[in-house]
C-alpha positions in Angstrom: 0.2 0.0 -0.2 1.3 3.7 -0.5 2.2 5.2 3.2 1.8 9.8 2.3 3.4 12.3 5.3 1.9 14.8 3.7 2.1 17.4 6.8 5.1 19.5 7.2 6.2 20.5 11.2 9.7 22.9 11.2 11.5 22.2 14.8 14.6 24.2 13.9 16.8 21.7 13.2 14.7 20.6 10.5 11.3 19.1 9.5 9.1 16.4 10.5 7.0 14.7 8.5 3.5 13.3 9.4 0.0 12.9 8.9 -3.4 12.3 10.7 -6.4 9.7 9.9 -9.5 9.2 11.1 -11.9 12.2 11.6 -13.6 11.7 15.3 -13.1 10.0 18.1 -10.3 9.7 21.4 -6.9 10.8 19.5 -4.4 8.1 19.4 -0.5 8.8 18.7 1.9 5.8 17.2 5.8 6.1 17.5 7.9 4.3 15.6 11.9 3.3 16.3 15.2 3.3 15.0 15.9 2.5 12.2 12.7 1.6 11.2 9.8 4.6 9.8 5.8 5.3 10.5 5.3 2.4 7.6 5.3 0.4 10.8 1.8 1.2 11.3 0.7 0.8 7.7 -2.0 -2.0 9.1 -2.5 -1.0 12.7 -3.6 2.7 11.6 -6.2 2.8 9.2 -7.1 -0.2 11.2 -7.4 2.5 14.6 -8.5 5.6 12.1 -12.0 3.3 12.0 -12.9 4.8 15.7 -9.7 6.9 16.8 -8.2 9.6 15.2 -4.9 9.0 14.5 -1.2 10.4 14.5 1.8 9.0 13.0 5.1 11.1 12.0 9.4 10.2 11.3 11.0 11.1 14.1 13.4 13.9 12.4 16.9 11.9 11.0 14.3 9.2 9.5 12.3 7.8 7.2 10.4 10.7 5.5 11.4 13.3 7.7 14.3 15.9 7.1 18.0 14.0 7.1 20.9 16.8 7.7 24.8 16.9 9.3 24.7 18.8 12.5 21.1 17.5 13.5 20.8 16.5 17.1 19.3 13.1 17.9 20.0 12.3 20.8 16.6 10.8 22.9 16.5 13.8 25.2 15.9 16.0 21.8 13.5 13.2 20.4 11.4 14.0 22.9 11.6 17.6 23.6 10.4 17.2 19.8 7.2 15.0 20.8 6.1 16.8 23.5 6.4 20.4 20.7 4.7 18.3 18.5 1.8 17.3 20.6 1.2 21.1 21.5 1.3 21.5 17.3 -1.4 19.4 17.1 -3.4 20.8 20.0 -3.5 17.8 21.7 -4.4 17.2 25.4 -4.0 14.0 26.6 -3.8 11.7 23.5 -3.1 7.5 24.1 0.4 7.1 23.3 1.9 3.9 21.8 5.4 2.9 20.7 8.2 0.5 20.6 12.1 0.4 20.6 13.5 3.9 21.1 10.0 5.2 20.6 9.0 3.9 24.1 12.6 5.9 25.7 11.1 8.8 23.4 7.5 8.7 24.8 8.2 7.7 28.5 11.1 10.7 28.6 8.9 13.3 27.5 6.2 12.1 30.1 8.3 11.9 33.1 10.9 15.1 32.2 9.4 17.0 29.5 5.7 16.8 31.4 3.8 15.4 28.1 0.6 14.6 29.9 -1.0 10.9 28.9 -3.6 9.7 28.5 -2.3 5.6 28.9 0.8 4.4 27.1 1.3 0.8 25.2 5.0 0.5 25.1 6.2 -2.9 23.3 9.6 -4.0 22.8 10.9 -1.0 23.8 14.3 0.7 25.4 12.8 2.2 28.6 16.0 2.2 31.1 18.8 0.3 32.1 21.4 -1.5 30.3 20.3 -1.7 26.5 23.3 -0.8 24.9 24.0 -4.1 23.5 25.1 -6.1 20.5 25.8 -4.4 16.8 24.7 -1.1 18.2 27.7 -1.0 21.0 29.3 -1.5 18.3 28.2 1.2 16.0 28.4 3.4 19.1 32.2 2.2 19.8 33.6 2.3 16.6 31.9 4.9 14.6 34.9 5.6 12.1 34.7 2.0 11.1 30.9 2.2 9.8 31.0 5.1 8.4 33.8 4.3 6.1 32.2 1.1 4.9 31.8 0.1 1.3 28.3 0.7 0.3 27.5 -3.3 -0.4 28.8 -3.8 2.7 26.7 -1.6 4.6 23.7 -2.2 2.5 24.1 -5.9 3.6 24.5 -5.0 7.2 21.3 -3.1 7.5 19.3 -5.9 5.8 20.6 -7.6 7.9 19.6 -5.7 11.0 16.2 -5.7 9.9 15.5 -8.9 9.2 16.8 -10.1 12.2 13.8 -7.5 13.9 11.1 -10.2 12.6 10.6 -13.7 13.9 8.3 -14.4 11.0 10.1 -12.5 7.9 9.7 -9.8 6.4 8.7 -9.5 2.7 11.0 -8.9 0.4 8.6 -5.2 -0.4 7.9 -4.7 3.4 12.3 -4.6 4.2 13.0 -3.0 0.7 10.5 0.2 2.2 12.4 0.0 5.7 16.2 0.0 3.8 15.5 2.6 1.1 16.3 5.6 3.3 19.8 3.6 4.5 21.0 3.7 1.0 23.8 5.9 -0.4 25.9 7.7 0.6 23.7 10.2 3.3 21.5 7.3 3.8 24.6 5.2 5.1 26.1 9.0 6.7 22.4 9.2 8.8 21.9 5.7 9.8 25.1 5.7 11.6 24.6 9.3 12.7 21.3 8.6 14.8 23.1 5.1 16.1 26.0 7.0 17.4 24.1 9.5 19.8 21.8 6.7 21.7 22.9 7.2 24.7 21.7 5.0 28.3 22.8 8.4 30.1 19.2 9.7 28.2 17.1 7.1 29.9 18.9 6.9 33.6 17.5 10.0 34.7 13.8 9.4 34.4 14.5 5.9 36.1 13.7 6.4 39.3 10.8 8.0 38.2 8.9 5.1 36.6 7.0 3.9 39.9 5.5 7.0 40.0 3.3 7.2 36.6 0.2 6.8 37.5 -2.2 6.6 34.3 -2.7 2.9 32.8 0.2 1.6 31.2 0.1 -2.0 28.7 3.6 -3.4 28.0 3.7 -5.8 25.1 6.2 -8.1 24.6 7.6 -10.9 22.1 8.4 -13.8 23.4 11.2 -14.5 20.3 12.9 -10.2 20.2 16.4 -10.5 19.4 17.0 -7.2 19.7 15.8 -7.1 22.9 15.0 -9.9 24.6 11.4 -10.5 27.1 14.0 -9.6 30.2 13.4 -6.2 29.1 10.0 -6.1 28.9 10.5 -7.8 32.6 12.5 -5.1 33.5 10.3 -2.6 32.2 7.3 -4.1 34.3 9.2 -4.1 37.5 9.6 -0.4 37.2 5.9 0.5 36.7 4.6 -2.4 38.6 0.9 -1.6 38.3 1.4 -1.7 34.5 -0.3 -5.0 32.6 2.1 -7.2 31.0 1.3 -9.8 28.3 3.6 -12.0 26.3 2.9 -12.4 22.4 3.7 -15.6 21.0 5.9 -16.4 18.2 6.5 -12.9 17.3 10.0 -11.0 17.8 10.8 -7.2 17.6 8.4 -5.8 15.6 4.6 -6.1 16.4 3.6 -4.7 14.0 5.3 -7.2 11.4 5.0 -10.7 12.9 1.6 -10.2 15.1 -0.2 -7.7 13.4 -3.8 -8.5 15.0 -3.1 -9.0 18.7 -1.2 -5.5 18.4 -4.8 -4.2 17.0 -6.5 -5.9 19.5 -4.8 -4.4 21.9 -5.1 -1.2 20.9 -8.7 -1.7 20.6 -9.3 -2.5 24.1 -9.3 0.3 26.3 -6.5 -0.1 28.9 -8.7 2.5 31.4 -11.5 -0.8 32.0 
């Protein structure tokens, strides 16, 4: 299906592209992670839009939003931009759904930027603790090596990383859509630029406040997540004790791809009931 983000929001550091689906109902905001884009929500958003006003966007430095040298793509900066984006939309207490680094962004925005939410659904997400691991840690520790990779080696690395996120496997056209923004010299530079700036230093400041979250929180986690294995879901549940935790069988890091029906069923179920 075609996926369009016709609207723009100038952050001062670059343009964020966004879209709204649905004309009525309570607002719900869908937040992607890295190295993905709002294309992750292409099947979920239209279904939710039958009863909700759905907002989707690409973080600065990702997808169809502006990518440029010198952009601040830290979790702290993205959380501050997310808070301003909610204000731009005129949303007061929307439902918020996030995975991967989107989890850290919405948690930081809520706990440190005072962004008000109605409820949160977080799944397979960076949230706190020690999450700098694996390939991500290598990219942070050796940026010059990865910047210098030949184009074919870079594309092979990104492809393998994307495929590792899905337990069921990505269809060729879906893999191509995720890969496209990171191709070529500019895409390669943008890919490692954003990874270099992601750090546990931006999640530690709110960790002690997680127990004080007083809105409904629902946690979902793929049992076969190889990017952030199930123990990360357990850690987050221990730090937000009142949250509901649901394990999703036969799913990896991307519930949108591996278990869209189960994800949608949870999102259609009001967590305040």
